[in-house]
C-alpha positions as CSV (number, residue, x, y, z in Angstrom):
1,M,131.3,49.9,147.1
2,I,129.8,46.9,145.2
3,E,130.8,46.4,141.6
4,K,129.1,44.0,139.2
5,L,131.5,43.2,136.5
6,H,130.0,42.4,133.1
7,P,131.9,39.7,131.2
8,D,131.7,41.6,127.9
9,R,132.7,45.0,129.3
10,H,135.9,46.6,130.7
11,H,134.1,48.4,133.4
12,A,131.4,47.8,136.1
13,V,127.9,47.9,134.8
14,E,126.2,51.2,135.7
15,T,123.0,50.6,137.8
16,L,119.7,52.4,137.2
17,R,120.1,54.0,140.6
18,R,123.5,55.4,139.8
19,S,122.1,56.8,136.5
20,V,119.3,58.5,138.4
21,V,121.7,60.0,141.0
22,K,124.0,61.3,138.3
23,T,121.1,62.8,136.4
24,V,119.7,64.5,139.5
25,S,123.1,65.9,140.6
26,Y,123.8,67.2,137.1
27,R,120.4,68.8,136.8
28,V,120.8,70.7,140.1
29,V,123.9,72.3,138.7
30,I,122.1,73.1,135.4
31,L,119.1,74.5,137.3
32,I,121.3,77.0,139.1
33,L,123.1,78.0,135.9
34,D,119.9,78.4,134.0
35,F,118.3,80.5,136.6
36,A,121.4,82.7,136.9
37,A,121.7,83.2,133.2
38,I,118.1,84.1,132.5
39,Y,117.9,86.3,135.6
40,L,121.0,88.2,134.4
41,F,119.5,88.7,131.0
42,T,116.0,89.6,132.1
43,G,116.3,90.8,135.7
44,Q,113.0,89.1,136.4
45,I,112.8,86.3,138.9
46,K,109.4,84.9,137.6
47,I,110.7,84.6,134.1
48,A,113.9,83.0,135.3
49,L,112.1,80.5,137.5
50,G,109.6,79.6,134.7
51,F,112.2,79.0,132.1
52,M,114.3,77.0,134.6
53,I,111.4,74.7,135.5
54,V,110.1,74.1,132.0
55,S,113.4,73.6,130.3
56,N,114.8,71.3,133.0
57,I,111.8,68.9,132.9
58,Y,112.3,67.9,129.2
59,T,116.1,68.2,129.3
60,T,116.4,65.9,132.4
61,L,114.4,63.2,130.6
62,G,116.6,63.7,127.5
63,Y,119.8,63.4,129.4
64,F,118.7,60.3,131.3
65,I,117.7,58.6,128.0
66,H,120.9,59.7,126.4
67,E,123.0,58.2,129.2
68,R,121.2,54.9,129.2
69,I,121.6,54.6,125.4
70,W,125.3,55.4,125.3
71,D,125.9,52.9,128.1
72,K,124.7,50.2,125.7
73,I,126.8,51.3,122.7
74,K,130.0,49.3,122.4
75,W,131.6,51.7,119.9
76,G,134.7,53.4,121.4
77,K,134.9,51.1,124.4
78,I,138.0,49.1,125.0
79,I,137.3,45.6,126.1
80,Y,140.1,43.8,128.0
81,K,140.1,40.1,128.0
82,K,142.1,37.7,130.1
83,V,145.1,36.1,128.5
84,G,144.1,32.6,127.3
85,D,140.5,33.5,126.5
């Protein structure tokens, strides 16, 4: 594992690739849950598939943007500095 430590942060900087992989893995779980919930309510595969596809296109983009913005916000992060700095 390669970590790039940012001098102003307490953790390794999250790469774009990592954000994309996290987004995709999260969305796979949500796709399954969306399909199951809508299918249970309607009993119709076409409606469940349609809802699953449409809702996951815009929510995936929203999640990705949300993650990238929050990674840049310093509020709530603890920054550890070396003694003597």
